[in-house]
VEXFISE-606847 format. One record per residue: residue in three letters; x, y, z of N, C-alpha, C, O in turn. Coordinates in steps of 0.2 Angstrom, whole numbers, padded with zeros to 4 digits, always signed. Each point is the difference from the previous one (the first is absolute). Layout:
VEXFISE-606847
ALAXYZXYZXYZXYZ...
//
This chain:
VEXFISE-606847
MET-0165+0109-0242-0006+0002+0003-0003+0006-0004+0003+0005-0001THR-0010-0006-0001-0003+0005-0004-0002+0006+0005+0000+0000+0006GLN-0003+0005-0010-0002+0006+0004-0006-0001+0004+0000+0002+0006THR-0004-0006-0008-0006-0002+0004+0001-0004+0006-0003+0001+0005GLU+0009-0005-0005+0002-0004+0005+0003+0004+0006+0000-0003+0006THR+0002+0009-0007+0003+0004+0005-0005+0005+0003+0003+0004+0004VAL-0009-0003-0007-0005+0004+0003-0001-0001+0007-0002-0006+0002ASP+0003+0011+0003-0002-0001+0007-0007+0002+0001-0002+0005-0001LEU-0002-0010+0003-0007+0000+0002-0001+0001+0007-0006+0000+0002SER+0011+0001+0002-0001+0000+0008-0003+0006+0002+0000+0006-0003LEU-0004-0006+0009-0002+0006+0003+0000-0001+0008+0000-0006+0002ARG-0001+0011+0001+0000+0000+0008-0006+0003+0002-0002+0005-0002ILE-0001-0009+0007-0006+0003+0004+0002+0000+0007+0000-0005+0003GLY+0001+0011+0000+0003+0000+0007+0006-0004+0000+0005+0002-0004ASP-0004-0007+0009+0006-0004+0000-0001-0006-0004+0005-0004+0000LEU-0010+0003-0004-0001-0006-0004+0003+0001-0007-0002+0004-0004GLU+0007-0008+0002+0003-0001-0006-0004-0005-0005+0000-0006+0002LEU-0003+0008-0007-0003-0004-0005+0004-0001-0006+0003+0005-0003GLN-0003-0011+0000+0004-0002-0006-0003+0003-0006+0003+0001-0005ASN-0010+0000+0005-0003+0003-0006-0007+0003+0003-0002-0001+0005PRO-0001+0006-0010-0006+0004+0003-0006-0004-0001-0005+0004+0000VAL+0005-0010-0002-0007-0003-0002-0003-0004+0006+0004-0005+0002GLY-0010+0007+0000-0003-0004+0005-0007-0002-0002-0002+0002-0005THR-0002-0004+0010-0007-0002-0001-0004+0004+0004+0002+0001+0006ALA-0008+0000-0008-0005+0004+0004-0004-0004+0005-0002-0006-0002SER+0001+0008+0008-0003-0004+0005-0007-0001-0003-0004+0004-0003GLY+0001-0010+0005-0006-0002-0002-0001-0004-0007-0005-0003-0002THR+0011+0004-0002-0001-0003-0007+0005-0006+0000+0001-0003-0006TYR+0003+0002+0011+0006-0005-0001-0001-0005+0006+0005-0004+0001GLY-0010+0004+0002-0001-0005+0006+0005+0000+0005+0002+0006+0002LYS+0001-0011-0001+0006-0001+0005+0007+0000-0004+0005-0001+0003GLY-0006+0001-0010+0006-0001-0004+0001-0007-0001+0003-0002-0005LEU-0005-0002+0010+0002-0008-0001-0004-0002-0006+0002-0005-0003GLU-0008+0008+0001-0004-0003-0005+0003+0001-0007-0002-0003-0005PHE+0007+0008+0005+0004+0001-0007+0006-0004-0001+0003+0001-0005GLN-0001-0005+0010+0006-0004-0001+0000-0005-0005+0005-0001-0003PRO-0011-0001+0001+0000-0005-0006+0002+0004-0007+0002-0004-0005PHE-0003+0010+0005+0001+0004-0006+0007+0002-0001+0002+0001-0006TYR+0001+0001+0011+0007+0003-0001+0003+0000+0007-0003-0001+0005GLU+0010+0003-0005+0004+0000+0007-0002+0007+0003+0002+0005-0003VAL-0006-0005+0008-0003+0007+0003+0006+0004+0002+0000+0006+0001ALA+0006-0010+0001+0006+0004+0003+0003+0005-0005+0004+0004+0002ARG-0006-0005-0008+0003+0005-0005-0004+0007+0000+0003+0005-0002LEU-0008-0005+0006-0004+0007+0000+0004+0004+0006+0004-0003+0004GLY-0005+0010-0005+0003+0004+0005-0003-0001+0007+0003+0001+0005PHE-0010-0002-0005-0003-0001+0006-0007-0002-0001-0003+0000-0006VAL+0000-0003+0011-0007-0003+0000-0004+0003+0005+0002+0000+0006ILE-0008+0003-0007-0004+0003+0005-0006-0005+0000-0004-0001-0005VAL+0003-0001+0011-0006-0005+0001-0006+0003+0002-0001+0006+0001LYS-0004-0010-0002-0007+0003+0002-0001+0002+0007+0004-0002+0004THR-0008+0007-0003-0001+0004+0006-0001-0005+0006-0004-0005+0000ILE+0007+0007+0006-0001-0004+0006-0002+0005+0005+0002+0006+0001THR-0007-0009+0003-0003+0004+0006+0001-0003+0006+0002-0006+0000THR-0004+0009+0006+0002-0003+0006-0005-0006+0001+0002-0006+0003GLU-0008+0006-0004-0005-0005+0001-0002-0003-0007+0001+0003-0005PRO-0003-0009+0005-0002-0004-0007-0006+0004-0003-0004+0003+0004ARG+0004-0003-0011-0005+0004-0003-0003-0005-0006+0004-0003-0003GLU-0010+0003+0002-0003-0004-0005+0000+0003-0007-0001-0003-0005GLY+0001+0010+0005+0000+0003-0006-0007+0002-0002-0005-0001+0004ASN+0004+0004-0010-0007+0003-0002-0004-0006-0003+0002-0005-0002PRO-0009+0006+0002-0004-0005-0003+0001+0000-0008+0002+0005-0003PRO-0003-0011+0000+0001+0000-0007-0007+0003-0003-0005+0001+0003PRO+0006+0000-0010+0006+0000-0004+0005+0005+0002-0001+0005+0002ARG+0008-0007-0003+0005+0004+0002+0004+0003-0005+0004+0005+0001LEU-0005-0008-0007+0004+0003-0006-0004+0000-0006-0005-0003-0001CYS+0006+0008-0003-0003+0001-0007+0004+0003-0005+0004+0005+0002GLU-0004-0007-0008+0004+0003-0005-0004+0006-0003-0006+0000+0000ILE+0010+0005-0001-0002+0006-0003+0004+0002-0006+0005-0002-0001PRO-0007+0007-0004+0004+0001-0005+0007+0003+0002+0000+0005+0004GLY+0005-0008-0006+0007+0002+0002+0002-0001+0007+0005+0002+0002GLY-0008-0007+0001+0002-0001+0007-0004-0005+0004-0004-0004-0003LEU+0004+0005+0009-0003-0005+0005-0003+0004+0006+0003+0005+0002MET-0009-0007+0000-0002+0003+0006-0001-0005+0006-0002-0005-0001ASN+0005+0007+0007-0001-0005+0005-0003+0003+0006+0001+0006+0002SER-0004-0011+0002-0002+0002+0007+0001-0006+0004-0004-0003+0003ILE+0010+0001-0002+0002-0006+0003+0000+0001+0008-0001-0004+0004GLY+0003+0010-0002+0001+0001+0007+0007-0002+0002+0004+0000-0004LEU-0003-0002+0010+0006-0002+0003+0000-0006+0003+0002-0001+0006PRO-0004-0005-0010+0000-0006+0004+0007-0003+0001+0004+0000-0004ASN-0003-0002+0011+0006-0002+0002-0001-0004+0007-0005+0001+0003PRO+0010-0005-0001-0001-0004+0006+0002+0004+0006-0001-0003+0006GLY+0003+0009-0006+0002+0004+0005+0007-0001+0002+0003-0004-0002VAL+0000+0009+0005+0007+0000+0001+0003-0006+0004+0006-0002-0002ASP-0009+0000+0007+0003-0006+0004+0000-0006-0005+0006-0003+0000ALA-0011+0001-0003+0000-0006-0005+0005+0001-0006+0004-0004-0002TYR-0004+0011+0000+0005+0001-0006+0007-0001+0002+0004-0003-0004ILE-0002+0006+0010+0007-0001+0002+0002-0007+0001+0005-0002-0001GLU-0010-0002+0004+0001-0007+0001+0001-0004-0006+0004-0005+0000THR-0009+0006-0004-0001-0005-0006+0003+0002-0007+0002-0004-0004VAL-0003+0011+0003+0002+0002-0007+0007+0003+0000+0004-0001-0005LEU-0002+0005+0010+0006+0004+0000+0006-0005-0001+0005+0001-0004PRO-0005-0007+0007+0006-0005-0001+0000-0002-0008+0006-0001-0002LYS-0011+0001-0001+0000-0002-0007+0003+0006-0005+0003-0001-0004LEU-0005+0007+0007+0002+0006-0004+0008+0001+0000+0003+0003-0005ARG+0000-0006+0010+0007+0001+0001+0003-0004-0005+0006+0001-0001THR-0009-0006-0003+0003-0004-0005-0001+0003-0007+0003-0003-0004LEU-0006+0009+0004-0001+0002-0007+0007+0003-0003+0001-0001-0006GLY+0003+0003+0010+0007+0003-0003+0000+0007-0001+0005+0003+0000ALA-0011+0000-0002-0001+0007-0001-0001+0004+0007-0004-0003+0004PRO+0006+0009-0004-0003+0004+0006-0007+0000+0001-0004+0001-0005VAL+0001-0002+0011-0007-0001+0001-0002+0007+0004+0003+0002+0005VAL-0008+0001-0008-0003+0006+0003-0007-0002+0002-0004-0002-0004ILE+0003+0003+0011-0006-0002+0002-0005+0006+0000+0002+0006+0003ASN-0008-0007-0006-0005+0006+0000-0004-0001+0006-0004-0005+0001ILE+0003+0010+0003-0004+0000+0006-0006+0005+0000+0001+0006-0003ALA-0006-0007+0006-0006+0005+0001-0003-0001+0007-0002-0005+0002GLY+0002+0011+0001-0002+0000+0007-0008+0003-0001-0001+0004-0004HIS-0003-0006+0009-0006+0003+0001+0000+0007+0003-0005+0003+0000ASP+0010-0001+0003+0001+0007+0002+0008+0001+0000+0004-0004-0001ILE-0002+0010+0003+0007+0002+0000+0004-0005+0005+0005-0002-0002LYS-0008+0001+0008+0004-0004+0004+0001-0007-0002+0005-0003+0001ASP-0010+0000-0005+0001-0006-0003+0005-0001-0005+0004-0005+0000PHE-0003+0010-0004+0006+0000-0005+0007-0001+0004+0004-0003-0002ALA-0004+0007+0008+0006-0001+0004+0001-0007+0003+0006-0002+0000ILE-0011-0001+0002+0000-0006+0003+0003-0005-0006+0004-0005+0002LEU-0007+0005-0008+0002-0004-0005+0007+0001-0002+0004-0005-0001ALA-0002+0011+0001+0007+0002-0002+0005-0003+0005+0005-0003-0001ALA-0007+0003+0008+0004-0003+0005+0001-0007-0001+0005-0003+0001ARG-0011-0001-0002+0000-0007-0001+0005-0002-0005+0004-0005+0001PHE-0005+0008-0007+0004-0002-0006+0008+0002+0001+0004-0003-0003ALA-0003+0008+0007+0007+0003+0001+0004-0005+0004+0006-0001-0001ALA-0010-0003+0004+0004-0005+0005+0001-0007-0004+0003-0005+0003GLU-0005+0004-0009+0000-0006-0004+0006+0000-0005+0001+0006-0003GLU+0002-0011+0002+0005-0001-0005-0003+0000-0007-0006-0003-0001GLY+0009+0005-0004-0002-0001-0007-0005+0005-0002-0003+0000-0006VAL+0002+0006+0009-0004+0005-0002+0005+0006-0002+0004+0003+0005SER-0004-0001-0011+0004+0005-0002-0002+0007+0000+0004+0005+0001ALA-0011-0004-0001-0003+0006+0001-0007-0001+0001-0003-0005-0001LEU-0001+0011+0003-0007+0000+0001-0003+0005-0005+0002+0006-0001GLU-0008-0008-0002-0004+0005-0004-0006+0001+0004-0004-0005+0002LEU+0003+0011-0001-0006+0002+0004-0006+0001-0004+0000+0005-0004ASN-0005-0009+0004-0006+0000-0004-0005+0005+0003-0004-0001+0004MET+0006+0008-0006-0004+0005+0003-0006+0002-0005-0003+0006+0001SER+0002-0010-0006-0004+0003-0006-0005-0006-0003-0001+0001-0006CYS-0001-0006+0010-0004-0005-0003-0007+0003-0001-0003+0001+0005PRO+0000-0001-0011-0007+0003+0000-0005-0006+0001-0006+0002+0000ASN+0008-0008+0001-0005-0005+0001-0002-0003+0007-0003-0005+0001VAL+0005+0009+0004-0002-0001+0007-0002+0006+0003+0002+0006-0002SER-0006-0006+0007-0003+0006+0003+0006+0004+0003+0004-0003+0004GLY-0004+0009-0005+0005+0004+0002+0007-0001-0003+0005+0004+0003GLY-0004-0008-0008+0006-0001-0003+0004+0006-0003+0006+0000+0000LEU-0010+0005-0002+0003+0006-0003+0002+0005+0005+0003+0005-0002ASP-0005-0006+0008+0000+0006+0005+0007+0002+0001+0002+0006+0002TYR+0003-0011-0003+0007+0001+0002+0004+0004-0005+0006+0002+0001SER-0009-0002-0007+0004+0003-0006-0004+0006-0003+0002+0002-0006THR-0007+0001+0009-0003+0005-0003+0001+0007+0005-0002+0005-0002ASN+0005-0006+0007+0001+0005+0005+0007+0000+0002+0003-0005+0003PRO+0001+0011-0005+0007+0000+0002+0002-0001+0007+0005-0004+0002ASP-0009+0006+0003+0002+0000+0007-0001-0008+0002+0004-0002+0004VAL-0009-0001-0007-0001-0007+0002+0005-0004-0003+0003-0005+0003ALA-0001+0006-0009+0005-0004-0003+0007+0001+0003+0003-0005+0001ARG-0002+0011+0002+0006+0001+0004+0000-0004+0006+0005-0003+0002GLU-0010+0003+0001-0001-0004+0007+0001-0008-0002+0003-0003+0004VAL-0006+0001-0009+0000-0007-0001+0008-0002-0001+0002-0005+0003VAL+0001+0009-0007+0007-0002-0002+0004+0001+0006+0005-0004+0002ALA-0006+0009+0002+0004+0002+0006-0001-0006+0005+0005-0002+0004GLY-0011+0000-0003-0001-0005+0005+0004-0007-0002+0002-0003+0004ALA-0002+0001-0010+0003-0006-0003+0008+0001+0001+0003-0004+0002ARG-0001+0010-0004+0007+0002+0001+0003-0001+0007+0006-0002+0001ALA-0010+0004+0004+0002+0000+0007+0001-0008+0002+0003-0001+0005GLU-0006-0003-0009+0001-0008+0002+0005-0003-0004+0002-0006+0001THR+0001+0009-0007+0004-0004-0004+0005+0004-0004-0001+0006-0001ASP+0007-0009+0000+0005+0004-0004-0001-0003-0008+0004+0002-0004LEU-0008-0007+0003-0001-0002-0007-0002+0005-0004-0003+0005+0002PRO+0005-0005-0009-0003+0005-0005-0007+0000+0000-0003-0006+0000LEU-0001+0011+0000-0007+0001+0000-0002+0003-0006+0002+0006-0002ILE-0006-0009-0002-0003+0002-0006-0007+0002+0001-0004-0004+0001ALA+0002+0010-0002-0007+0003+0001-0003-0001-0007+0001+0003-0005LYS-0007-0007+0005-0003-0002-0006-0006+0005+0000-0005+0000+0004LEU+0004+0005-0009-0004+0005+0000-0006-0001-0005+0001-0003-0005SER-0006+0007+0006-0006+0000-0004+0000+0005-0006+0002+0006+0002PRO-0005-0007-0008-0001+0005-0005-0007+0003+0001-0001+0005-0003ASN-0003-0007+0008-0006+0003+0001+0000+0006+0005-0004+0000+0005VAL+0008+0005-0007+0001+0006+0004+0000+0006-0005+0002-0001-0006THR-0003+0007+0008+0001+0006-0004+0007+0001-0002+0002+0001-0006ASP+0003-0002+0011+0007+0001-0001+0004-0005+0004-0001+0000+0006ILE+0004-0005-0009+0004-0005+0003+0006+0003+0004+0003-0003+0004ARG+0000+0008-0007+0006+0003+0003+0000+0002+0007+0005-0003+0004PRO-0009+0006-0001+0000+0001+0007+0000-0006+0004+0003+0000+0006VAL-0007-0005-0008+0000-0006+0004+0007-0004+0000+0002-0002+0005ALA+0001+0002-0011+0006-0003-0001+0006+0004+0004+0004-0003+0004GLN-0005+0009-0004+0005+0004+0004-0001-0001+0008+0005+0000+0003ALA-0011-0001-0001-0001-0001+0007+0002-0007+0002+0003-0001+0005ALA-0004-0004-0010+0003-0007+0001+0007+0000+0001+0003-0003+0005VAL+0001+0007-0009+0007+0001+0000+0002+0003+0007+0005-0002+0003GLU-0008+0007-0001+0001+0003+0006-0001-0005+0006+0004+0001+0005GLY-0009-0005-0006-0001-0005+0006+0006-0006+0000+0000-0004+0005GLY+0004+0004-0011+0005-0005+0000+0000-0005-0005+0003-0005+0000ALA-0007+0006-0005-0001-0005-0006+0007+0000-0004+0003+0006-0001SER-0001-0012-0001+0006+0000-0003-0001+0000-0008+0004+0002-0004ALA-0010-0003+0002-0002+0000-0007-0008+0001+0000-0003-0001+0005ILE+0001+0002-0011-0007+0001-0002-0002-0005-0005+0003+0000-0005SER-0009-0004+0006-0003-0004-0005-0006+0004-0003-0004+0002+0003ALA+0004-0001-0010-0005+0003-0003-0001-0002-0007+0004-0001-0004ILE-0010-0001+0002-0006+0001+0005-0004-0006+0001+0001-0006-0003ASN-0005+0006+0008-0005-0005+0001-0006+0001-0005+0001+0004-0004THR-0006-0008+0005-0005+0000-0005-0005+0006+0000+0000+0003+0005ILE-0003-0002-0010-0005+0006-0001-0007-0003+0002-0002-0005-0003VAL-0002+0008+0007-0006-0003+0002-0005+0001-0006-0001+0005-0003GLY-0003-0010+0002-0005+0000-0006-0005-0005+0002-0001-0003+0005MET-0004+0002-0010-0005-0005+0001-0002-0003-0007+0001+0003-0005ALA-0004-0009+0005-0002-0003-0006-0008-0002+0001-0001-0002+0006VAL-0003+0003-0011-0007-0001+0001-0003-0006-0004+0001+0000-0006ASP-0005-0004+0009-0004-0005-0004-0007+0003+0000-0004+0000+0004TRP+0003+0004-0010-0006+0004+0000-0007-0005-0001-0005+0002+0002ARG+0006-0008-0005-0006-0004+0000-0002-0002+0007-0006-0001+0000ASN+0010+0000+0004-0002-0002+0007+0000+0006+0005-0002-0001+0006ARG+0004+0007-0009+0000+0006+0004+0004-0001+0006-0002+0002+0006ARG+0008-0005-0007+0004-0001+0006+0008+0002-0002+0001-0001-0006PRO+0003+0003+0010+0007+0000-0001+0003-0007-0001-0003-0005+0003ILE+0008+0004-0007+0003-0006-0002+0004-0003+0006-0001-0006+0002LEU+0004+0010+0001+0005-0002+0006-0005+0000+0006-0004+0004+0001GLY+0006-0009+0003-0004-0001+0006+0000+0005+0005-0005+0001+0004ARG+0010+0004-0004+0000+0005+0005-0003+0007-0003+0000+0005+0003GLY-0001-0006-0010-0003+0006-0003+0006+0004-0004+0000+0000-0006TYR+0005+0002+0010+0005+0004-0003+0006-0004+0000+0001-0005+0003GLY+0004+0007-0007+0007-0004-0001+0005+0004-0002-0001+0006-0002GLY+0007-0009+0002+0006+0004-0002+0002-0002-0008+0001-0006-0001ILE+0000+0011-0003+0002-0001-0007+0007+0000+0000+0004+0004+0002SER-0001-0009-0006+0007-0001-0001+0001-0002-0008-0005-0002-0003GLY+0011+0001+0001+0002-0002-0006+0002+0006-0005+0001+0005+0002PRO+0000-0007-0008+0002+0005-0005-0004+0007+0000+0003+0005-0002CYS-0009-0006+0003-0004+0006+0000+0001+0006+0005-0001+0006-0001ILE+0005-0008+0006+0002+0005+0005+0007+0003-0001+0002+0004+0004LYS+0001-0007-0009+0008+0002+0000+0001+0007-0001+0004+0003+0003PRO-0008+0001-0008+0001+0007+0000-0001+0004+0006+0004+0005+0002VAL-0009-0007+0002-0001+0003+0007+0006-0001+0004+0003+0004+0004ALA+0000-0011-0004+0005-0002+0005+0007+0004-0003+0004+0003+0005LEU-0003-0002-0011+0006+0003-0003+0000+0008+0003+0005+0002+0002ARG-0011+0001-0003-0001+0007+0002+0002+0001+0008+0003+0004+0001MET-0006-0009+0003+0001+0001+0007+0008-0002+0002+0002+0003+0004VAL+0001-0008-0008+0007-0001+0002+0004+0006-0002+0005+0002+0004ARG-0007+0002-0009+0004+0006-0002-0001+0005+0005+0005+0003+0002MET-0011-0002+0000-0001+0005+0005+0003-0002+0007+0003+0005+0003LEU-0002-0011-0001+0003-0002+0006+0008+0001-0001+0003+0002+0005TYR-0001-0004-0011+0007+0001-0001+0003+0007+0001+0005+0002+0003GLU-0010+0003-0005+0002+0007+0001-0002+0002+0007+0002+0006+0002ALA-0005-0010+0002-0002+0003+0007+0004-0004+0006+0000+0003+0005VAL+0002-0009-0006+0003-0003+0006+0007-0003-0002+0002-0001-0006ASP+0003+0000+0011+0006-0002-0002+0002-0007+0003+0005-0001+0003VAL-0010-0003-0005+0001-0007+0002-0002-0004-0006-0003+0002-0005PRO+0006-0009+0004-0002-0004-0005-0008+0000-0001-0003-0001+0005ILE+0001+0000-0011-0007-0001-0002-0001-0006-0004+0004-0002-0004LEU-0008-0003+0007-0002-0006-0004-0006+0001-0004-0005+0001+0003GLY+0006-0001-0009-0006+0001-0005-0004-0006+0000+0002-0006-0001ILE-0009+0007+0001-0005-0006-0001-0005+0003-0004-0003+0006+0000GLY+0000-0010-0005-0006+0001-0004+0001-0001-0007+0003+0004-0004GLY-0005-0010+0002+0000-0002-0007+0006-0002-0003+0001+0001-0006ILE+0004-0003+0010+0007-0001-0002+0000-0008-0002-0001-0004+0004GLU+0002+0003-0010+0001-0007-0003+0006-0001-0003+0003-0006+0000THR+0000+0011-0004+0006-0002-0004+0006+0005+0002-0001+0004+0004ALA+0006-0006-0007+0006+0005+0002-0001+0007-0003+0003+0004+0003ASP-0006-0003-0008-0002+0006-0003-0004+0004+0005+0001+0006+0002ASP-0006-0009+0001-0004+0003+0005+0005+0002+0006-0001+0006+0003ALA+0005-0010-0001+0004+0001+0006+0005+0006-0002+0001+0005+0005MET+0001-0004-0011+0005+0005-0002-0004+0007+0001+0003+0005+0002GLU-0009-0005-0004-0004+0006+0000-0001+0002+0008+0001+0006+0001PHE-0001-0010+0003-0001+0001+0007+0007+0003+0003+0000+0004+0004PHE+0006-0007-0006+0006+0002+0002+0002+0007-0002+0002+0004+0004LEU-0004-0003-0010+0001+0007-0003-0004+0005+0004+0002+0006+0001ALA-0008-0008+0000-0005+0005+0004+0003+0001+0007-0002+0005+0003GLY+0006-0010+0000+0003+0002+0007+0000-0006+0004+0002+0000+0006ALA-0005-0006-0008+0000-0006+0004+0007-0003+0001+0003-0001-0005SER-0001-0001+0011+0006-0004+0001-0001-0007-0001+0005-0004-0001GLY-0011+0001+0002-0002-0007-0001-0007+0000-0002-0003+0005+0000ILE+0001-0011-0002-0007-0001-0002-0002-0007+0003+0003-0004+0002GLN-0010+0004-0002-0003-0006+0002-0005-0002-0005-0004+0003-0003VAL+0004-0010+0001-0004-0003-0005-0006-0003+0004+0001-0003+0005GLY-0007+0005-0007-0006-0002+0004-0005-0004-0005+0001-0006+0000THR-0006+0009-0003-0005-0003-0003+0003-0005-0006-0003-0005-0001ALA+0008+0007-0002+0003-0004-0005+0002-0007+0003+0000-0005-0004ASN+0001+0004+0010+0002-0007+0003-0006-0005-0001+0001-0006+0000TYR-0007+0009+0000-0006-0004-0001-0001-0003-0007-0001-0006+0000TYR+0003+0009-0005-0001-0003-0007+0007-0001-0003+0000-0004-0005ARG+0006+0006+0008+0006-0003-0003+0005-0001+0006+0003+0005+0002PRO-0003-0010+0001+0004-0001+0006+0007+0001+0000+0003+0002+0005THR+0000-0002-0012+0007+0001+0000+0001+0008-0002+0006+0001-0002ALA-0011+0003+0003+0001+0007-0003+0006+0003+0004+0004+0004-0003ALA-0004-0004+0010+0006+0003+0003+0007-0002-0002+0004+0005-0001LEU-0003-0011+0000+0006-0002-0002+0002+0002-0007+0005+0002-0002GLU-0010-0003-0003+0001+0003-0007+0002+0007+0000+0004+0002-0004LEU-0008+0002+0008+0001+0007+0001+0008+0001+0002+0003+0004-0003LEU-0001-0007+0008+0006+0001+0003+0006-0002-0006+0005+0004+0000GLU-0006-0009-0003+0005-0002-0005+0000+0005-0006+0005+0000-0003GLY-0010+0004+0002+0000+0005-0005+0003+0007+0002+0001+0004-0005LEU+0000-0003+0011+0003+0006+0002+0007+0002-0002+0001+0006-0002PRO+0004-0010+0003+0007+0002-0002+0000+0003-0007+0003+0005-0001GLU-0006-0008-0004+0001+0002-0007-0003+0007+0000+0002+0004-0004ARG-0008-0003+0007-0003+0006-0001+0003+0006+0004+0001+0006-0003ILE+0002-0007+0009+0004+0005+0003+0006+0001-0004+0002+0006-0001ALA+0002-0011-0002+0006+0001-0004-0002+0004-0006+0004+0004-0002SER-0010-0005-0001-0002+0004-0006+0000+0008+0001+0000+0003-0005LEU-0001-0001+0012+0000+0007+0001+0007+0002+0002+0001+0006+0002GLY+0004-0010-0003+0007+0002+0001+0002+0000+0007+0005+0003+0002ALA-0009-0007+0002+0001+0000+0008+0003-0007+0001-0001-0005-0003SER+0005+0005+0009+0002-0006+0002-0003-0002+0007+0002-0006+0003SER-0006+0009-0001-0004-0001+0007-0007+0002+0000-0001+0005-0004LEU-0003-0008+0008-0007+0002+0001+0000+0008+0003-0004+0004-0003GLN+0009-0003+0007+0000+0006+0003+0000+0006-0004-0002+0006+0001GLU+0006-0007-0007+0001+0005-0005-0006+0003-0003+0000+0005-0003ILE-0005-0009+0002-0006+0001-0004-0006+0002+0005-0005+0003-0003ILE+0005-0004+0009-0006+0002+0005-0001+0007-0001+0004+0004+0002GLY-0010-0002-0003-0003+0007+0000+0003+0004-0006-0001+0006+0001THR+0003-0009-0006+0003+0004-0005-0005+0002-0006+0002+0002-0005LEU-0008-0003+0007-0005+0002-0005+0000+0007-0001+0000+0004+0004GLN+0000-0002-0011+0001+0007-0002-0007+0003+0000-0004+0000-0005MET+0001+0003+0010-0006+0003+0000+0000+0007-0004+0005+0003+0000PRO-0011-0002-0003+0000+0007-0003+0000+0006+0004-0001+0005-0002
//
C-alpha cells in the first residue's frame, strides 16, 4: 500500500462521520441525481441539495444567469416544489445516492426555519441540515446572517427541533463575519459554511437595463476565491467548529489552500456547471497533495497556514 493510499480523509461534523471532505454547494448540484451519469456520486463525502422552503416557489424572473470575468452571476431565487412535495417525491430518490445527503433549508422567518428542521428531522436519509441564512437573491434573504442576534435565534430555533448536525451558511456581505459565526455556534450550529455569494450586478448599457431579471445577483466562481479564503481563515481563528469552505474551488490545489487556511471540508459550486466531474477529480487529487506535506491525514494540515 502506497503512502497516498493510507491518507485518512475523514472528518466529523457533530455526530456525522464523513469518509472525505469533498461535497457540493447547494444550488449548483441540483438533487445530485443529475450527476449520476458522470460518476458514482457515493464517492463524495456529502451532497448538499438545492434549497427547500415550506411553500412552493417559482424563483426569480429571467434572465437568471450571466457570465462575468472569472465567474458567474446568478439571480435564480429559490425555485422548489415546497417541503411536502419534496419529501414525497424527491427524498426517496435522494436515499439512493449513496452519499450523505445534506438538506439546505430556508425559512421566511425564524419560526419557519424551525418548522422545516422538524419536518426533515423526522425523515430517513437526511444526514444534516444546512441553514440557508444568506441567500442574496430573495427578499430578506440576507437578514439572518448580517445580525448576530438574529443568526443565533435562527440556529437555536432549528436546534430545538432536531439533533441533526446543523450547518450555518453565512454571507460575505457583512463588515465582519466573525460575530455572526460566533452567534450561530452559540445557537447550536455544528459547522459553518463560508461563503455564500457576493452581491453584484451586471449592466446592459445599450438597453439601459440590468442583465439579470431581478437587477442584482450573487457572484460566484474563481473570482471570489481570495475573499472566501480570507474569511475562512478569520473564522478558523474565531470559532471552534468545522468550517466548510466555498468559493471558486475547482481543483485539488484550490481545496488544499482552503484546508491550510482552516477549512475542514469544502464544497464545489460553480465548477459543477462547466466541468461536471470537478468534485470527483478534486477528491482523487487530495491524497497525493496531503502526503507531499508529510501528513497522513487531513486533520494534520487543517489550519496550518503560516501567517506572517
